[in-house]
C-alpha positions as CSV (number, residue, x, y, z in Angstrom):
1,X,-0.1,-0.1,0.1
2,X,1.0,3.3,-1.1
3,X,1.7,5.5,2.7
4,X,1.4,9.3,2.2
5,X,2.1,11.5,4.7
6,X,0.6,14.9,5.7
7,X,2.2,18.0,7.1
8,X,-0.5,19.9,8.0
9,X,-1.6,21.9,11.3
10,X,-5.1,22.6,10.6
11,X,-7.3,19.8,11.4
12,X,-10.0,20.6,8.8
13,X,-7.4,20.3,6.1
14,X,-5.4,16.7,7.7
15,X,-8.6,15.6,8.3
16,X,-9.9,16.0,4.8
17,X,-6.5,15.0,3.2
18,X,-7.0,11.9,5.2
19,X,-10.3,10.8,3.8
20,X,-10.0,11.7,0.0
21,X,-6.2,9.9,-0.1
22,X,-7.7,6.9,2.1
23,X,-10.8,6.8,-0.2
24,X,-8.4,6.3,-3.0
25,X,-6.1,3.4,-1.7
26,X,-3.9,5.0,0.1
27,X,-2.1,4.9,4.1
28,X,-1.9,8.4,5.4
29,X,-0.8,9.5,8.1
30,X,-0.5,12.8,9.8
31,X,2.0,14.9,11.4
32,X,0.9,18.4,12.4
33,X,4.5,20.2,12.5
34,X,8.3,19.5,10.7
35,X,9.3,18.3,13.5
36,X,6.7,15.1,14.6
37,X,7.6,14.7,10.8
38,X,11.3,14.6,11.2
39,X,10.6,11.6,14.0
40,X,7.9,9.7,11.7
41,X,10.2,9.4,9.3
42,X,13.5,8.1,10.9
43,X,10.9,5.5,11.9
44,X,8.9,5.1,8.7
45,X,9.7,4.9,4.9
46,X,6.8,7.1,2.8
47,X,6.5,6.9,-0.3
48,X,5.2,10.8,-0.9
49,X,5.1,13.4,1.7
50,X,2.4,16.5,1.3
51,X,3.9,19.3,3.1
52,X,2.0,22.6,4.3
53,X,4.7,25.6,3.9
54,X,3.4,26.6,6.7
55,X,3.3,24.8,9.8
56,X,4.1,25.6,13.5
57,X,7.2,24.4,15.3
58,X,9.1,23.8,12.3
59,X,7.6,24.8,8.8
60,X,7.5,22.9,5.5
61,X,10.9,24.7,3.6
62,X,13.3,23.4,6.6
63,X,11.7,19.9,6.4
64,X,12.7,19.8,3.1
65,X,16.2,21.0,3.2
66,X,16.2,18.7,6.2
67,X,14.8,15.6,3.8
68,X,17.7,17.0,1.2
69,X,20.9,16.2,3.5
70,X,19.2,12.9,5.5
71,X,16.8,11.9,2.8
72,X,17.4,12.8,-0.4
73,X,15.0,9.9,-2.3
74,X,12.2,11.2,-0.2
75,X,13.3,14.9,-0.9
76,X,12.0,13.8,-4.2
77,X,8.8,12.9,-3.5
78,X,7.3,15.9,-1.7
79,X,4.2,17.9,-2.8
80,X,3.8,21.2,-1.0
81,X,0.6,23.2,-0.1
82,X,0.3,26.9,1.4
83,X,-2.2,29.2,1.0
84,X,0.2,32.1,1.1
85,X,0.0,32.1,-2.4
86,X,1.1,36.1,-2.4
87,X,3.9,35.8,0.0
88,X,6.8,36.5,-2.6
89,X,9.6,34.3,-0.5
90,X,7.4,31.2,-0.5
91,X,6.6,31.2,-3.9
92,X,10.2,31.5,-5.1
93,X,10.9,28.9,-2.4
94,X,9.1,26.3,-4.1
95,X,9.5,27.1,-7.7
96,X,13.6,26.4,-6.4
97,X,12.7,23.4,-5.0
98,X,10.8,22.1,-8.3
99,X,8.5,20.1,-6.7
100,X,4.9,20.1,-7.4
101,X,2.9,22.3,-5.4
102,X,-1.0,22.7,-4.7
103,X,-2.3,25.8,-3.5
104,X,-4.9,26.0,-0.9
105,X,-8.0,26.0,-1.2
106,X,-7.6,22.6,-3.1
107,X,-10.1,20.2,-4.4
108,X,-10.4,16.9,-3.7
109,X,-10.5,16.1,-6.9
110,X,-6.8,18.3,-7.4
111,X,-5.6,17.0,-4.1
112,X,-5.9,12.9,-5.7
113,X,-4.6,14.5,-8.9
114,X,-1.5,16.1,-7.9
115,X,-0.9,13.2,-5.6
116,X,-1.0,10.6,-8.3
117,X,1.2,12.7,-10.9
118,X,3.7,13.4,-7.8
119,X,4.1,9.3,-7.6
120,X,4.7,8.9,-11.1
């Protein structure tokens, strides 16, 4: 089964991600910030990480840079999300990362399509 780690601090969004992706046959686990995600990644292998760029304690950018150093294969299987599409710094980071990006709010259909495309 394909395992997805969703790094998201907004319960409504993480619950939608869990419900929608589980409905598509994915095993979904949730981390509310990058620090918790780090601990989970150290213990388990994930096929994809869906990472919100702005989470408390450790945001998506810092988590991604850690992945690049410690788990480079995992860094190549990241999809970013954010509601801060007007923030130039965030958008520059996303563009430079070369990773797929899903702007909030997104529909279940957009979520599934983006995840499936990223897993190809």
